[in-house]
TORVO-323461 format. One record per atom (N, C-alpha, C): atom name; x, y, z. Coordinates in steps of 0.001 Angstrom, whole numbers, m for minus. Example, Ala and Ser with C-alpha at 12.3 -4.5 7.8 and 13.67 -1.06 7.14 Angstrom:
REM residues 2
   name        c1        c2        c3
      N     13190     m5690      7800
     CA     12300     m4500      7800
      C     13200     m3300      7800
      N     12850     m2250      7080
     CA     13670     m1060      7140
      C     12900        30      7870
This chain:
REM residues 286
   name        c1        c2        c3
      N     21454    m92525    m24878
     CA     21522    m91195    m24264
      C     20464    m91104    m23163
      N     20881    m90688    m21944
     CA     19890    m90622    m20868
      C     19042    m89355    m20998
      N     17945    m89338    m20256
     CA     16967    m88255    m20404
      C     17554    m86898    m20022
      N     18340    m86845    m18960
     CA     18927    m85573    m18536
      C     19735    m84942    m19668
      N     20521    m85753    m20340
     CA     21338    m85250    m21458
      C     20452    m84761    m22601
      N     19392    m85513    m22876
     CA     18463    m85130    m23951
      C     17818    m83777    m23644
      N     17375    m83591    m22419
     CA     16712    m82347    m22038
      C     17672    m81164    m22140
      N     18910    m81359    m21688
     CA     19903    m80282    m21765
      C     20187    m79924    m23225
      N     20365    m80928    m24051
     CA     20637    m80692    m25474
      C     19460    m79985    m26150
      N     18264    m80436    m25815
     CA     17068    m79831    m26427
      C     16930    m78367    m26022
      N     17201    m78057    m24756
     CA     17117    m76667    m24313
      C     18147    m75803    m25032
      N     19328    m76330    m25212
     CA     20364    m75575    m25932
      C     19984    m75386    m27399
      N     19463    m76440    m28008
     CA     19069    m76377    m29421
      C     17878    m75447    m29645
      N     17008    m75343    m28660
     CA     15775    m74569    m28824
      C     16048    m73105    m29154
      N     17220    m72606    m28754
     CA     17563    m71214    m29031
      C     17947    m70994    m30497
      N     18393    m72053    m31160
     CA     18897    m71912    m32531
      C     18054    m72658    m33563
      N     17604    m73847    m33207
     CA     16876    m74688    m34160
      C     15810    m75465    m33398
      N     14649    m74817    m33221
     CA     13626    m75411    m32370
      C     13068    m76706    m32968
      N     13055    m76801    m34291
     CA     12553    m78029    m34916
      C     13480    m79218    m34630
      N     14771    m78957    m34628
     CA     15732    m80001    m34286
      C     15552    m80425    m32825
      N     15344    m79419    m31958
     CA     15106    m79714    m30538
      C     13845    m80552    m30370
      N     12814    m80197    m31111
     CA     11552    m80936    m31020
      C     11722    m82368    m31520
      N     12477    m82517    m32590
     CA     12736    m83864    m33117
      C     13464    m84719    m32079
      N     14403    m84119    m31396
     CA     15154    m84838    m30361
      C     14221    m85284    m29238
      N     13326    m84410    m28827
     CA     12385    m84741    m27751
      C     11367    m85780    m28203
      N     10904    m85649    m29432
     CA      9960    m86644    m29972
      C     10586    m88034    m30002
      N     11865    m88086    m30352
     CA     12565    m89373    m30406
      C     12659    m90012    m29025
      N     12743    m89156    m27996
     CA     12868    m89679    m26628
      C     11521    m90032    m26011
      N     10430    m89567    m26629
     CA      9111    m89741    m26017
      C      8714    m91212    m25904
      N      9082    m92031    m26882
     CA      8737    m93454    m26825
      C      9371    m94134    m25615
      N     10581    m93707    m25288
     CA     11296    m94329    m24171
      C     10851    m93759    m22822
      N     10449    m92479    m22830
     CA     10052    m91828    m21567
      C      8661    m91199    m21751
      N      7629    m91986    m21995
     CA      6307    m91440    m22357
      C      5609    m90675    m21238
      N      5970    m90931    m19984
     CA      5256    m90278    m18883
      C      6102    m89246    m18155
      N      7250    m88906    m18703
     CA      8107    m87943    m18006
      C      7558    m86521    m18183
      N      7261    m85888    m17069
     CA      6648    m84555    m17088
      C      7565    m83514    m17710
      N      8869    m83601    m17430
     CA      9807    m82604    m17941
      C      9897    m82643    m19467
      N      9871    m83833    m20013
     CA      9929    m83995    m21469
      C      8702    m83366    m22120
      N      7521    m83689    m21591
     CA      6276    m83159    m22157
      C      6193    m81638    m21995
      N      6654    m81147    m20843
     CA      6598    m79704    m20602
      C      7508    m78951    m21560
      N      8689    m79458    m21793
     CA      9616    m78793    m22706
      C      9078    m78802    m24137
      N      8460    m79904    m24538
     CA      7847    m79946    m25875
      C      6717    m78919    m25972
      N      5925    m78856    m24905
     CA      4823    m77889    m24887
      C      5348    m76461    m24993
      N      6407    m76168    m24254
     CA      6967    m74809    m24272
      C      7489    m74427    m25653
      N      8070    m75373    m26351
     CA      8552    m75091    m27707
      C      7404    m74683    m28623
      N      6277    m75391    m28508
     CA      5109    m75036    m29315
      C      4502    m73710    m28857
      N      4427    m73529    m27530
     CA      3802    m72311    m26989
      C      4542    m71068    m27452
      N      5869    m71109    m27424
     CA      6661    m69948    m27825
      C      6476    m69604    m29293
      N      5997    m70573    m30087
     CA      5717    m70321    m31502
      C      4224    m70155    m31769
      N      3465    m69907    m30703
     CA      2028    m69610    m30771
      C      1200    m70778    m31311
      N      1740    m71980    m31217
     CA      1012    m73174    m31660
      C       328    m73790    m30426
      N      m777    m73152    m30028
     CA     m1372    m73443    m28723
      C     m2029    m74821    m28651
      N     m2593    m75295    m29738
     CA     m3230    m76616    m29713
      C     m2198    m77711    m29477
      N     m1067    m77601    m30164
     CA         8    m78571    m29961
      C       594    m78446    m28556
      N       755    m77220    m28090
     CA      1269    m77012    m26737
      C       349    m77650    m25708
      N      m951    m77460    m25886
     CA     m1933    m78035    m24956
      C     m1816    m79547    m24866
      N     m1670    m80168    m26003
     CA     m1578    m81627    m26029
      C      m476    m82115    m25096
      N       651    m81449    m25134
     CA      1786    m81882    m24318
      C      1664    m81401    m22869
      N      1104    m80214    m22669
     CA       882    m79768    m21290
      C       m81    m80709    m20563
      N     m1114    m81146    m21256
     CA     m2085    m82048    m20629
      C     m1449    m83400    m20293
      N      m567    m83870    m21168
     CA       168    m85105    m20853
      C      1063    m84894    m19626
      N      1708    m83732    m19562
     CA      2572    m83425    m18424
      C      1755    m83357    m17134
      N       559    m82797    m17223
     CA      m282    m82681    m16031
      C      m754    m84040    m15539
      N     m1026    m84943    m16464
     CA     m1449    m86292    m16045
      C      m329    m86993    m15287
      N       923    m86635    m15584
     CA      2065    m87222    m14871
      C      2339    m86506    m13553
      N      1890    m85249    m13464
     CA      2146    m84452    m12250
      C       923    m83572    m11978
      N      m176    m84161    m11471
     CA     m1478    m83479    m11405
      C     m1511    m82202    m10571
      N      m629    m82061     m9621
     CA      m669    m80873     m8768
      C       276    m79775     m9168
      N       905    m79904    m10326
     CA      1917    m78930    m10728
      C      1253    m77604    m11147
      N      1453    m76586    m10313
     CA       791    m75294    m10532
      C      1261    m74625    m11819
      N      2542    m74758    m12136
     CA      3061    m74125    m13360
      C      2423    m74729    m14607
      N      2220    m76030    m14600
     CA      1596    m76680    m15756
      C       126    m76271    m15856
      N      m574    m76256    m14712
     CA     m1983    m75835    m14716
      C     m2111    m74423    m15263
      N     m1213    m73547    m14820
     CA     m1218    m72163    m15302
      C      m978    m72099    m16804
      N       m23    m72886    m17294
     CA       278    m72880    m18734
      C      m901    m73388    m19557
      N     m1602    m74389    m19034
     CA     m2792    m74892    m19729
      C     m3851    m73791    m19807
      N     m4035    m73078    m18706
     CA     m5000    m71973    m18698
      C     m4616    m70915    m19723
      N     m3316    m70576    m19780
     CA     m2857    m69573    m20759
      C     m3154    m70029    m22188
      N     m2960    m71310    m22451
     CA     m3236    m71841    m23797
      C     m4711    m71698    m24147
      N     m5572    m72092    m23231
     CA     m7011    m71984    m23503
      C     m7429    m70528    m23686
      N     m6841    m69640    m22897
     CA     m7149    m68216    m23049
      C     m6716    m67724    m24429
      N     m5517    m68097    m24849
     CA     m5014    m67681    m26165
      C     m5867    m68245    m27298
      N     m6444    m69424    m27084
     CA     m7297    m70056    m28104
      C     m8730    m69527    m28090
      N     m9047    m68669    m27115
     CA    m10403    m68142    m27021
      C    m11387    m69088    m26353
      N    m10872    m70112    m25686
     CA    m11742    m71058    m24971
      C    m11777    m70625    m23501
      N    m12588    m69585    m23251
     CA    m12516    m68875    m21987
      C    m13029    m69685    m20795
      N    m14049    m70487    m20984
     CA    m14561    m71270    m19859
      C    m13527    m72287    m19379
      N    m12855    m72911    m20317
     CA    m11814    m73858    m19936
      C    m10636    m73131    m19292
      N    m10283    m71971    m19827
     CA     m9200    m71183    m19228
      C     m9541    m70850    m17779
      N    m10770    m70395    m17559
     CA    m11194    m70036    m16202
      C    m11149    m71240    m15267
      N    m11598    m72378    m15760
     CA    m11603    m73587    m14933
      C    m10201    m73928    m14450
      N     m9218    m73760    m15317
     CA     m7844    m74076    m14917
      C     m7249    m72984    m14027
      N     m7523    m71714    m14321
     CA     m7042    m70657    m13434
      C     m7580    m70851    m12016
      N     m8829    m71262    m11919
     CA     m9449    m71405    m10602
      C     m8978    m72652     m9856
      N     m8215    m73499    m10515
     CA     m7634    m74662     m9845
      C     m6345    m74319     m9106
      N     m5832    m73116     m9312
     CA     m4528    m72752     m8767
      C     m4684    m72223     m7341
      N     m4105    m72893     m6359
     CA     m4186    m72402     m4975
      C     m3236    m71220     m4770
      N     m3633    m70288     m3916
     CA     m2800    m69119     m3613
      C     m2254    m68461     m4877
      N     m3131    m68016     m5771
     CA     m2676    m67465     m7059
      C     m1851    m66195     m6892
      N      m878    m66034     m7772
     CA       m78    m64811     m7815
      C      m927    m63676     m8398
      N      m381    m62459     m8357
     CA     m1076    m61307     m8927
      C     m1350    m61528    m10412
      N      m380    m62068    m11142
     CA      m567    m62320    m12579
      C     m1709    m63297    m12828
      N     m1771    m64351    m12031
     CA     m2846    m65333    m12202
      C     m4195    m64710    m11835
      N     m4218    m63910    m10775
     CA     m5464    m63221    m10404
      C     m5925    m62306    m11533
      N     m4981    m61569    m12122
     CA     m5356    m60667    m13218
      C     m5915    m61456    m14396
      N     m5243    m62534    m14771
     CA     m5723    m63344    m15894
      C     m7084    m63951    m15595
      N     m7304    m64330    m14349
     CA     m8617    m64863    m13959
      C     m9685    m63790    m14130
      N     m9382    m62584    m13635
     CA    m10334    m61484    m13780
      C    m10586    m61123    m15230
      N     m9523    m61119    m16017
     CA     m9653    m60805    m17443
      C    m10531    m61842    m18141
      N    m10342    m63106    m17792
     CA    m11154    m64175    m18376
      C    m12610    m64022    m17968
      N    m12849    m63673    m16720
     CA    m14224    m63429    m16259
      C    m14868    m62293    m17050
      N    m14088    m61247    m17323
     CA    m14604    m60125    m18115
      C    m15004    m60583    m19509
      N    m14167    m61407    m20120
     CA    m14469    m61914    m21461
      C    m15718    m62789    m21462
      N    m16002    m63414    m20332
     CA    m17199    m64256    m20203
      C    m18433    m63448    m19786
      N    m18258    m62133    m19611
     CA    m19390    m61291    m19229
      C    m19726    m61339    m17754
      N    m18825    m61896    m16954
     CA    m19052    m61969    m15503
      C    m18404    m60736    m14857
      N    m19063    m59596    m15072
     CA    m18469    m58315    m14738
      C    m18263    m58121    m13236
      N    m19247    m58468    m12440
     CA    m19135    m58257    m10993
      C    m18029    m59129    m10397
      N    m17910    m60339    m10888
     CA    m16853    m61236    m10403
      C    m15472    m60693    m10769
      N    m15369    m60140    m11984
     CA    m14111    m59519    m12420
      C    m13771    m58330    m11518
      N    m14768    m57503    m11240
     CA    m14553    m56319    m10392
      C    m14011    m56720     m9022
      N    m14584    m57765     m8446
     CA    m14145    m58204     m7121
      C    m12667    m58579     m7124
      N    m12232    m59247     m8176
     CA    m10822    m59647     m8262
      C     m9928    m58438     m8497
      N    m10335    m57515     m9363
     CA     m9518    m56341     m9634
      C     m9351    m55482     m8383
      N    m10402    m55363     m7583
     CA    m10295    m54593     m6341
      C     m9333    m55269     m5369
      N     m9342    m56573     m5370
     CA     m8407    m57319     m4524
      C     m6963    m57039     m4943
      N     m6731    m56977     m6256
     CA     m5377    m56680     m6750
      C     m4969    m55252     m6392
      N     m5910    m54305     m6521
     CA     m5594    m52905     m6233
      C     m5140    m52698     m4795
      N     m5659    m53525     m3891
     CA     m5248    m53411     m2489
      C     m3752    m53653     m2331
      N     m3186    m54445     m3241
     CA     m1752    m54742     m3214
      C      m969    m53869     m4181
      N     m1553    m53625     m5371
     CA      m876    m52845     m6414
      C     m1752    m51669     m6845
      N     m1740    m50577     m6080
     CA     m2631    m49450     m6407
      C     m2202    m48655     m7634
      N     m1025    m48950     m8199
     CA      m526    m48193     m9352
      C      m587    m48976    m10663
      N     m1323    m50072    m10681
     CA     m1350    m50974    m11842
      C     m2383    m50480    m12865
      N     m1954    m49853    m13983
     CA     m2936    m49272    m14914
      C     m3880    m50293    m15527
      N     m3391    m51512    m15830
     CA     m4251    m52505    m16477
      C     m5444    m52882    m15600
      N     m5231    m52862    m14291
     CA     m6319    m53180    m13365
      C     m7394    m52097    m13444
      N     m6965    m50850    m13491
     CA     m7933    m49758    m13624
      C     m8716    m49866    m14930
      N     m8024    m50195    m16018
     CA     m8730    m50311    m17299
      C     m9858    m51330    m17203
      N     m9537    m52484    m16621
     CA    m10560    m53528    m16518
      C    m11713    m53093    m15624
      N    m11390    m52452    m14510
     CA    m12448    m51982    m13607
      C    m13369    m50986    m14311
      N    m12774    m50030    m14999
     CA    m13573    m49013    m15698
      C    m14464    m49667    m16752
      N    m13886    m50589    m17519
     CA    m14653    m51265    m18577
      C    m15807    m52073    m17998
      N    m15576    m52733    m16860
     CA    m16643    m53550    m16269
      C    m17783    m52689    m15747
      N    m17447    m51582    m15104
     CA    m18502    m50686    m14625
      C    m19249    m50062    m15804
      N    m18518    m49776    m16886
     CA    m19186    m49259    m18085
      C    m20174    m50284    m18629
      N    m19746    m51537    m18714
     CA    m20632    m52594    m19214
      C    m21863    m52769    m18327
      N    m21702    m52533    m17024
     CA    m22826    m52644    m16092
      C    m23706    m51392    m16091
      N    m23254    m50352    m16809
     CA    m24010    m49098    m16842
      C    m23823    m48255    m15608
      N    m22822    m48576    m14794
     CA    m22564    m47836    m13553
      C    m21498    m46778    m13840
      N    m21946    m45685    m14470
     CA    m21011    m44689    m14990
      C    m20301    m43911    m13890
      N    m20986    m43659    m12783
     CA    m20338    m42918    m11706
      C    m19184    m43716    m11102
      N    m19380    m45023    m10966
     CA    m18295    m45869    m10482
      C    m17147    m45888    m11494
      N    m17495    m45935    m12773
     CA    m16470    m45897    m13818
      C    m15659    m44613    m13713
      N    m16338    m43480    m13495
     CA    m15638    m42200    m13373
      C    m14755    m42155    m12121
      N    m15221    m42781    m11056
     CA    m14420    m42835     m9832
      C    m13072    m43495    m10121
      N    m13102    m44603    m10866
     CA    m11855    m45311    m11143
      C    m11025    m44638    m12233
      N    m11662    m43855    m13093
     CA    m10899    m43035    m14036
      C    m10054    m42018    m13271
      N    m10675    m41366    m12297
     CA     m9945    m40383    m11490
      C     m8862    m41057    m10655
      N     m9172    m42234    m10124
     CA     m8180    m42977     m9347
      C     m7003    m43396    m10229
      N     m7310    m43790    m11470
     CA     m6253    m44183    m12404
      C     m5344    m43006    m12720
      N     m5932    m41834    m12957
     CA     m5121    m40645    m13220
      C     m4217    m40323    m12032
      N     m4762    m40479    m10831
     CA     m4019    m40148     m9621
      C     m2886    m41134     m9346
      N     m3190    m42436     m9475
     CA     m2245    m43461     m9031
      C     m1384    m44049    m10157
      N     m1924    m44054    m11371
     CA     m1193    m44692    m12478
      C      m683    m43685    m13503
      N      m987    m42399    m13291
     CA      m491    m41375    m14199
      C     m1357    m41223    m15439
      N      m971    m40273    m16280
     CA     m1747    m39987    m17492
      C     m1475    m40991    m18582
      N     m2375    m41944    m18737
     CA     m2224    m43005    m19734
      C     m3240    m42789    m20863
      N     m2814    m43078    m22063
     CA     m3683    m42906    m23231
      C     m4987    m43691    m23088
      N     m4881    m44938    m22611
     CA     m6067    m45772    m22469
      C     m7026    m45206    m21423
      N     m6482    m44637    m20360
     CA     m7337    m44013    m19338
      C     m8122    m42865    m19936
      N     m7441    m42018    m20717
     CA     m8117    m40874    m21332
      C     m9188    m41330    m22325
      N     m8894    m42389    m23059
     CA     m9859    m42900    m24025
      C    m11105    m43430    m23318
      N    m10892    m44141    m22219
     CA    m12027    m44637    m21442
      C    m12811    m43482    m20819
      N    m12098    m42428    m20423
     CA    m12784    m41245    m19892
      C    m13681    m40626    m20957
      N    m13164    m40521    m22185
     CA    m13981    m40007    m23273
      C    m15206    m40860    m23508
      N    m15036    m42163    m23438
     CA    m16151    m43097    m23624
      C    m17222    m42892    m22564
      N    m16800    m42807    m21317
     CA    m17766    m42688    m20215
      C    m18454    m41323    m20228
      N    m17674    m40264    m20388
     CA    m18284    m38929    m20388
      C    m19240    m38740    m21567
      N    m18878    m39276    m22731
     CA    m19791    m39144    m23876
      C    m21062    m39951    m23649
      N    m20958    m41083    m22969
     CA    m22149    m41883    m22653
      C    m23061    m41146    m21681
      N    m22481    m40327    m20815
     CA    m23265    m39514    m19882
      C    m23705    m38186    m20510
      N    m23335    m37990    m21797
     CA    m23652    m36770    m22533
      C    m23060    m35534    m21864
      N    m21894    m35720    m21275
     CA    m21119    m34607    m20729
      C    m20054    m34280    m21778
      N    m20438    m33417    m22713
     CA    m19674    m33271    m23939
      C    m18346    m32544    m23761
      N    m18296    m31569    m22875
     CA    m17042    m30832    m22695
      C    m15930    m31735    m22147
      N    m16154    m32456    m21029
     CA    m15084    m33363    m20586
      C    m14811    m34499    m21571
      N    m15859    m34956    m22281
     CA    m15628    m36002    m23297
      C    m14665    m35488    m24366
      N    m14921    m34277    m24854
     CA    m14042    m33690    m25867
      C    m12640    m33474    m25310
      N    m12564    m32985    m24084
     CA    m11269    m32724    m23438
      C    m10421    m33982    m23388
      N    m11019    m35109    m22971
     CA    m10231    m36335    m22836
      C     m9882    m36942    m24194
      N    m10807    m36885    m25139
     CA    m10464    m37401    m26466
      C     m9364    m36558    m27122
      N     m9366    m35263    m26837
     CA     m8314    m34403    m27368
      C     m6957    m34797    m26775
      N     m6953    m35174    m25494
     CA     m5715    m35630    m24865
      C     m5226    m36926    m25520
      N     m6166    m37813    m25870
     CA     m5800    m39050    m26565
      C     m5158    m38718    m27903
      N     m5786    m37814    m28638
     CA     m5302    m37450    m29969
      C     m3888    m36862    m29910
      N     m3585    m36141    m28856
     CA     m2256    m35547    m28717
      C     m1193    m36602    m28435
      N     m1622    m37741    m27888
     CA      m675    m38809    m27549
      C      m485    m39800    m28691
      N     m1415    m39799    m29655
     CA     m1344    m40736    m30782
      C     m2700    m40849    m31443
      N     m2760    m41540    m32557
     CA     m4026    m41642    m33286
      C     m5013    m42533    m32548
      N     m6288    m42209    m32662
     CA     m7354    m43020    m32074
      C     m7597    m44199    m33007
      N     m7452    m45394    m32489
     CA     m7446    m46590    m33347
      C     m8751    m47377    m33302
      N     m9823    m46741    m32857
     CA    m11113    m47421    m32759
      C    m12190    m46517    m33340
      N    m12977    m47004    m34313
     CA    m13960    m46122    m34960
      C    m15026    m45593    m34010
      N    m15427    m46410    m33018
     CA    m16448    m45926    m32069
      C    m15949    m44699    m31316
      N    m14684    m44724    m30924
     CA    m14130    m43580    m30203
      C    m14037    m42359    m31112
      N    m13707    m42565    m32375
     CA    m13668    m41436    m33316
      C    m15047    m40811    m33478
      N    m16061    m41646    m33581
     CA    m17435    m41144    m33720
      C    m17850    m40369    m32476
      N    m17508    m40919    m31306
     CA    m17851    m40225    m30060
      C    m17094    m38898    m29939
      N    m15854    m38902    m30337
     CA    m15042    m37671    m30317
      C    m15654    m36623    m31232
      N    m16011    m37032    m32433
     CA    m16619    m36098    m33389
      C    m17945    m35562    m32859
      N    m18729    m36436    m32251
     CA    m20020    m36006    m31717
      C    m19838    m35016    m30574
      N    m18837    m35270    m29720
     CA    m18563    m34335    m28632
      C    m18160    m32974    m29197
      N    m17308    m32985    m30238
     CA    m16897    m31730    m30877
      C    m18109    m30985    m31441
      N    m18979    m31718    m32109
     CA    m20189    m31114    m32676
      C    m21085    m30527    m31580
      N    m21257    m31261    m30510
     CA    m22187    m30842    m29459
      C    m21711    m29603    m28715
      N    m20409    m29309    m28763
     CA    m19934    m28080    m28106
      C    m19605    m26995    m29140
      N    m20050    m27217    m30378
     CA    m19973    m26170    m31385
      C    m18739    m26167    m32257
      N    m17944    m27241    m32195
     CA    m16728    m27313    m33017
      C    m16990    m28193    m34241
      N    m17845    m27706    m35132
     CA    m18227    m28518    m36289
      C    m17065    m28779    m37244
      N    m16204    m27797    m37425
     CA    m15056    m27988    m38322
      C    m14145    m29099    m37797
      N    m13958    m29106    m36494
     CA    m13148    m30163    m35893
      C    m13831    m31513    m36052
      N    m15155    m31546    m35861
     CA    m15911    m32791    m36016
      C    m15784    m33320    m37437
      N    m15880    m32426    m38422
     CA    m15734    m32824    m39829
      C    m14343    m33394    m40080
      N    m13341    m32743    m39515
     CA    m11959    m33228    m39677
      C    m11799    m34631    m39083
      N    m12326    m34847    m37894
     CA    m12234    m36157    m37235
      C    m12907    m37226    m38085
      N    m14106    m36924    m38579
     CA    m14879    m37898    m39349
      C    m14260    m38160    m40722
      N    m13677    m37140    m41316
     CA    m13027    m37323    m42619
      C    m11852    m38287    m42485
      N    m11083    m38117    m41425
     CA     m9961    m39035    m41184
      C    m10473    m40442    m40861
      N    m11554    m40512    m40094
     CA    m12125    m41820    m39739
      C    m12661    m42532    m40972
      N    m13284    m41784    m41870
     CA    m13847    m42392    m43079
      C    m12744    m42965    m43969
      N    m11590    m42307    m43975
     CA    m10459    m42824    m44752
      C     m9910    m44113    m44135
      N     m9940    m44199    m42809
     CA     m9437    m45394    m42120
      C    m10429    m46551    m42171
      N    m11706    m46218    m42009
     CA    m12752    m47258    m41925
      C    m13865    m46936    m42932
      N    m13602    m47188    m44214
     CA    m14555    m46774    m45261
      C    m15830    m47618    m45335
      N    m15957    m48626    m44490
     CA    m17120    m49518    m44572
      C    m18071    m49360    m43381
      N    m17960    m48250    m42656
     CA    m18831    m48013    m41499
      C    m19815    m46904    m41846
      N    m21083    m47270    m41956
     CA    m22097    m46323    m42441
      C    m22323    m45162    m41484
      N    m22180    m45383    m40185
     CA    m22440    m44316    m39213
      C    m21505    m43130    m39422
      N    m20276    m43408    m39856
     CA    m19331    m42321    m40111
      C    m19832    m41455    m41259
      N    m20296    m42080    m42347
     CA    m20819    m41331    m43490
      C    m22052    m40519    m43090
      N    m22916    m41118    m42301
     CA    m24149    m40434    m41897
      C    m23838    m39165    m41118
      N    m22993    m39282    m40118
     CA    m22669    m38113    m39303
      C    m21922    m37066    m40122
      N    m21001    m37539    m40963
     CA    m20212    m36605    m41771
      C    m21093    m35850    m42759
      N    m22005    m36545    m43427
     CA    m22894    m35876    m44382
      C    m23797    m34864    m43688
      N    m24311    m35211    m42531
     CA    m25188    m34271    m41814
      C    m24432    m32985    m41491
      N    m23186    m33118    m41061
     CA    m22406    m31937    m40721
      C    m22042    m31119    m41961
      N    m21680    m31812    m43044
     CA    m21329    m31097    m44266
      C    m22528    m30335    m44828
      N    m23699    m30952    m44765
     CA    m24924    m30266    m45219
      C    m25206    m29062    m44328
      N    m25075    m29272    m43007
     CA    m25320    m28186    m42056
      C    m24382    m27010    m42296
      N    m23136    m27322    m42649
     CA    m22143    m26267    m42887
      C    m22130    m25782    m44338
      N    m23091    m26322    m45137
     CA    m23241    m25924    m46540
      C    m21978    m26215    m47375
      N    m21323    m27298    m47071
     CA    m20151    m27741    m47837
      C    m20608    m28819    m48823
      N    m21345    m28409    m49836
     CA    m22035    m29354    m50698
      C    m21089    m30113    m51632
      N    m20027    m29501    m52070
     CA    m19087    m30231    m52929
      C    m18429    m31368    m52153
      N    m18051    m31070    m50931
     CA    m17475    m32119    m50078
      C    m18511    m33194    m49789
      N    m19765    m32780    m49589
     CA    m20840    m33736    m49311
      C    m21064    m34659    m50505
      N    m20984    m34103    m51724
     CA    m21160    m34936    m52920
      C    m20049    m35983    m53031
      N    m18849    m35581    m52677
     CA    m17724    m36512    m52715
      C    m17930    m37637    m51697
      N    m18372    m37283    m50492
     CA    m18613    m38285    m49446
      C    m19773    m39196    m49853
      N    m20798    m38644    m50475
     CA    m21934    m39452    m50949
      C    m21464    m40507    m51947
      N    m20619    m40091    m52875
     CA    m20097    m41039    m53870
      C    m19270    m42129    m53200
      N    m18489    m41763    m52204
     CA    m17679    m42751    m51490
      C    m18556    m43725    m50706
      N    m19634    m43223    m50128
     CA    m20556    m44091    m49396
      C    m21170    m45124    m50336
      N    m21603    m44680    m51502
     CA    m22198    m45614    m52476
      C    m21175    m46618    m52991
      N    m19929    m46186    m53047
     CA    m18865    m47069    m53528
      C    m18505    m48147    m52501
      N    m18439    m47775    m51229
     CA    m17890    m48682    m50213
      C    m18937    m49468    m49422
      N    m20149    m48961    m49331
     CA    m21144    m49636    m48499
      C    m22011    m50572    m49326
      N    m22161    m51794    m48864
     CA    m22982    m52776    m49579
      C    m24457    m52401    m49499
      N    m24846    m51770    m48379
     CA    m26250    m51379    m48205
      C    m26307    m50031    m47508
      N    m27122    m49151    m48016
     CA    m27287    m47834    m47410
      C    m28460    m47856    m46443
      N    m28276    m47287    m45271
     CA    m29381    m47192    m44316
      C    m30412    m46189    m44846
      N    m31661    m46268    m44389
     CA    m32675    m45304    m44848
      C    m32254    m43848    m44638
      N    m31662    m43550    m43479
     CA    m31237    m42177    m43209
      C    m30125    m41745    m44146
      N    m29211    m42635    m44407
     CA    m28111    m42302    m45312
      C    m28630    m42075    m46732
      N    m29607    m42869    m47147
     CA    m30217    m42659    m48466
      C    m30844    m41272    m48566
      N    m31550    m40849    m47509
     CA    m32187    m39542    m47494
      C    m31142    m38432    m47612
      N    m30045    m38583    m46873
     CA    m28996    m37559    m46899
      C    m28333    m37486    m48286
      N    m28091    m38654    m48893
     CA    m27486    m38671    m50228
      C    m28421    m38062    m51255
      N    m29728    m38365    m51139
     CA    m30710    m37767    m52050
      C    m30777    m36250    m51898
      N    m30652    m35813    m50648
     CA    m30668    m34357    m50413
      C    m29460    m33699    m51057
      N    m28297    m34340    m50950
     CA    m27092    m33791    m51572
      C    m27245    m33763    m53085
      N    m27802    m34846    m53653
     CA    m28006    m34916    m55107
      C    m28980    m33837    m55568
      N    m29974    m33542    m54745
     CA    m30991    m32564    m55104
      C    m30485    m31149    m55117
      N    m29293    m30947    m54532
     CA    m28721    m29593    m54526
      C    m28101    m29226    m55865
      N    m28084    m30220    m56776
     CA    m27564    m29949    m58122
      C    m26056    m29834    m58108
């Protein structure tokens, strides 16, 4: 059977029985060990099943047979990114001449993961010049400016994201993060409330910030509600118990505080000094 026939059969089989397709390609590998198409198809079969180490092995063989192949270089970079090997992913992304928008975004994202915030920002701004409505680009820009502590720049891109990419849940969540970091509690609460209306907040840090914003503008009952729900979702985070107990004591809800104290002792391996003091105070109320 010639290679063309094998490749066609393997592609057809891959839709129904990928292991059979892989077996067919493996059988042909001895006869055609340096054929780039054979290695690439084997790599793709593994990649589609999230088996990135196996995919890499075959992509690298394919690249040795065709060193300038941009699609193979890109696929190798994607594999390294999926495996969490960010420096290697970046090295391969940066080998691609005239990168597409997708490759530029992945390069910027990889730079962000490596903590190279300014380099990521430069790439995201380059993408925005072509795609001003791309929400993912705004998210990365806002996050990088936040990491750099440049909150005003972060807010600039939050407003730009709202204007150009529309009202997105992630934009509102990032707005809550930035405004709460600037201790601007009213807009922080406003944006977190918008997030809550669109769906549940799936990050404990954001729940804590939301509750704190509610508390700081005088909505203690709302803050207690937010923290009670957060404690049920993330029972092993001591900061949630600490803030919740302080509010319950402040609002003189001692029965609820006793229940939360018992849950803290049950779920936390170690109590912080402040949490111990709060639990002792609740116990002392009889």
